[in-house]
PLY file of the C-alpha trace (Angstrom):
ply
format ascii 1.0
element vertex 197
property float x
property float y
property float z
element edge 196
property int vertex1
property int vertex2
end_header
121.41 131.96 163.80
118.40 129.91 162.63
117.02 129.66 166.15
117.23 133.43 166.47
115.07 133.96 163.40
112.33 131.60 164.54
112.42 133.04 168.06
112.21 136.54 166.59
109.29 135.46 164.42
107.59 134.05 167.50
107.60 137.38 169.34
105.07 140.16 169.12
105.62 143.19 166.96
105.18 146.70 168.29
101.49 147.58 168.27
100.24 144.00 168.26
97.78 142.57 170.73
98.32 139.47 172.81
97.27 137.23 169.94
99.95 138.68 167.64
97.51 140.55 165.42
97.85 144.25 164.76
95.13 145.86 166.84
94.82 148.87 164.58
93.96 147.28 161.23
90.75 145.52 162.26
91.21 143.08 159.38
90.28 139.47 159.72
91.03 136.16 158.00
87.77 136.49 156.08
89.59 139.01 153.86
90.79 136.06 151.83
87.83 134.37 150.27
87.20 130.85 151.52
87.03 127.85 149.22
84.34 126.02 151.16
82.29 125.54 148.03
82.20 121.86 147.06
82.17 122.86 143.38
85.62 124.46 143.51
87.47 123.82 140.29
90.93 122.41 140.85
93.69 121.84 138.36
93.68 118.23 137.13
97.43 118.04 137.78
96.73 117.95 141.54
94.99 114.59 141.25
97.58 113.35 138.79
100.50 114.07 141.14
98.50 112.78 144.14
97.99 109.44 142.41
101.58 109.31 141.16
103.19 110.20 144.49
101.87 107.15 146.30
103.93 104.77 144.16
107.16 106.61 143.41
110.38 107.86 145.00
110.93 111.53 145.92
113.25 111.96 142.90
110.66 110.46 140.56
107.95 112.68 142.04
110.14 115.77 141.51
110.71 114.74 137.87
106.96 114.22 137.40
106.27 117.67 138.90
108.69 119.22 136.40
107.08 117.31 133.54
103.60 118.44 134.58
104.76 122.03 134.87
102.74 124.89 136.24
101.71 126.89 133.19
98.06 127.95 132.98
97.27 126.54 136.40
93.98 126.76 138.22
94.48 127.77 141.83
91.34 128.11 143.91
89.10 128.56 140.87
91.27 131.16 139.19
93.63 130.80 136.23
97.26 131.76 136.88
98.96 131.71 133.46
102.27 133.26 134.50
103.01 131.74 137.92
104.37 128.23 137.20
106.50 127.97 140.35
103.57 128.99 142.53
101.32 126.53 140.71
103.79 123.70 141.20
104.07 124.56 144.91
100.25 124.48 145.08
100.23 121.05 143.38
102.88 119.86 145.82
100.87 120.99 148.85
97.52 119.62 147.71
98.65 116.64 145.67
101.72 115.29 147.41
101.09 116.81 150.84
97.43 115.80 150.92
97.46 116.89 154.55
95.08 115.71 157.27
93.41 118.83 158.64
92.66 117.06 161.93
96.38 116.67 162.71
99.19 119.19 163.22
100.65 120.35 159.91
104.33 120.69 160.89
104.87 116.96 161.60
103.06 116.05 158.37
105.46 118.23 156.39
108.41 116.64 158.23
107.16 113.17 157.22
107.32 114.18 153.55
110.53 116.20 153.78
112.42 114.21 151.11
109.76 114.93 148.50
109.59 118.61 149.44
113.39 118.89 149.33
113.56 117.33 145.85
110.69 119.44 144.50
112.02 122.76 145.86
115.68 122.88 144.81
115.92 126.59 143.92
115.33 129.69 146.00
112.51 130.83 143.70
110.76 127.46 144.24
111.13 127.89 148.00
109.78 131.45 147.92
106.77 130.23 145.94
106.23 127.42 148.45
106.15 129.84 151.39
103.53 132.00 149.71
101.40 129.06 148.59
101.63 127.47 152.03
100.41 130.74 153.53
97.50 130.77 151.09
96.70 127.11 151.78
96.64 127.65 155.55
94.36 130.65 155.19
92.01 129.00 152.71
91.90 125.41 153.92
93.77 124.74 157.15
93.12 127.60 159.55
93.96 125.50 162.59
97.57 125.59 161.36
97.71 129.36 161.94
98.35 128.60 165.59
101.39 126.45 164.78
102.97 128.51 162.00
106.21 129.05 163.92
106.53 125.27 164.17
105.84 124.93 160.45
108.58 127.42 159.58
110.95 125.62 161.94
110.28 122.28 160.21
110.85 123.89 156.81
114.30 125.27 157.68
115.47 122.50 160.04
114.81 119.92 157.32
116.43 122.03 154.58
113.17 122.34 152.67
113.30 126.14 152.62
116.42 128.24 153.17
116.65 130.68 156.04
117.00 133.61 153.60
113.72 132.66 151.91
111.91 132.58 155.25
113.32 135.98 156.21
112.34 137.47 152.83
108.83 135.98 153.09
108.45 137.35 156.62
109.57 140.84 155.62
107.14 141.07 152.68
103.82 141.30 154.50
101.93 142.18 151.31
103.15 139.24 149.23
99.82 137.41 149.24
97.95 140.59 148.29
100.36 141.14 145.39
100.17 137.54 144.25
96.37 137.36 144.22
94.69 140.78 144.45
91.33 139.40 143.28
91.27 136.81 146.06
92.12 139.26 148.82
89.69 142.04 149.63
92.07 143.89 151.96
95.71 143.94 152.84
96.49 140.55 154.32
96.76 140.60 158.11
97.53 136.91 158.06
101.25 137.30 157.76
101.58 138.71 161.26
99.15 136.09 162.55
100.98 133.25 160.79
104.57 134.22 161.42
104.08 135.53 164.93
102.41 132.51 166.50
0 1
1 2
2 3
3 4
4 5
5 6
6 7
7 8
8 9
9 10
10 11
11 12
12 13
13 14
14 15
15 16
16 17
17 18
18 19
19 20
20 21
21 22
22 23
23 24
24 25
25 26
26 27
27 28
28 29
29 30
30 31
31 32
32 33
33 34
34 35
35 36
36 37
37 38
38 39
39 40
40 41
41 42
42 43
43 44
44 45
45 46
46 47
47 48
48 49
49 50
50 51
51 52
52 53
53 54
54 55
55 56
56 57
57 58
58 59
59 60
60 61
61 62
62 63
63 64
64 65
65 66
66 67
67 68
68 69
69 70
70 71
71 72
72 73
73 74
74 75
75 76
76 77
77 78
78 79
79 80
80 81
81 82
82 83
83 84
84 85
85 86
86 87
87 88
88 89
89 90
90 91
91 92
92 93
93 94
94 95
95 96
96 97
97 98
98 99
99 100
100 101
101 102
102 103
103 104
104 105
105 106
106 107
107 108
108 109
109 110
110 111
111 112
112 113
113 114
114 115
115 116
116 117
117 118
118 119
119 120
120 121
121 122
122 123
123 124
124 125
125 126
126 127
127 128
128 129
129 130
130 131
131 132
132 133
133 134
134 135
135 136
136 137
137 138
138 139
139 140
140 141
141 142
142 143
143 144
144 145
145 146
146 147
147 148
148 149
149 150
150 151
151 152
152 153
153 154
154 155
155 156
156 157
157 158
158 159
159 160
160 161
161 162
162 163
163 164
164 165
165 166
166 167
167 168
168 169
169 170
170 171
171 172
172 173
173 174
174 175
175 176
176 177
177 178
178 179
179 180
180 181
181 182
182 183
183 184
184 185
185 186
186 187
187 188
188 189
189 190
190 191
191 192
192 193
193 194
194 195
195 196
C-alpha cells in the first residue's frame, strides 16, 4: 500500500508537462520569496537546538524541543505567533537537520531518523513537518525538488511521517499558500513539482 502511494505520487497528473509541472499555470518557484539575504533574522531557538543536538540523545533532543516550544517563532523573517508545531518543525529542520545542500537530502534525513521520530510523535506534528519541509526545500534547498519522491519515501519507510499525513499533504496543494500568504505571491505550483518528481 505504501509503495502504491509513492509510485502514484511519482507519476504525472493530467495536464502536466514532462517535468511534472502544470503547463497551464505558468507559475514558477520564484513565487515564494527567497531568503538569500545574509541579514535574514532567524529564531534564536534554531541555534540553541543546533548546539544542543550535537551532544544529546534523540529523546533528550525531543524533550528540549518541547521545552523550547514554538510560540512567537520567527520563520524566514516573519513572526508566527500561533503556529507552534510548524515552528518546532522549522527548528528541527534547520537546527537538528542542519542539512548539507551539496548532498542529497533523503539520505541525510534517514541518518537522523531517530531524532525526527522522537520529535514528531503526533499526526499534527507530522503534518507540520511536511509543510515546513516543503517550505525549506523551496526557500533553501531547491536541488531537493528533484528528489522529493525519495524524501517522502524516507519519511514513511522510517516511520517519521505516517502514510495518511503524506496523502493529506499531497491532496492539499494550497497548504503552503494558506500557511504563509504573505510569503507566497501566487498559488504554490511547488506541490506538483515536489510530489511528482
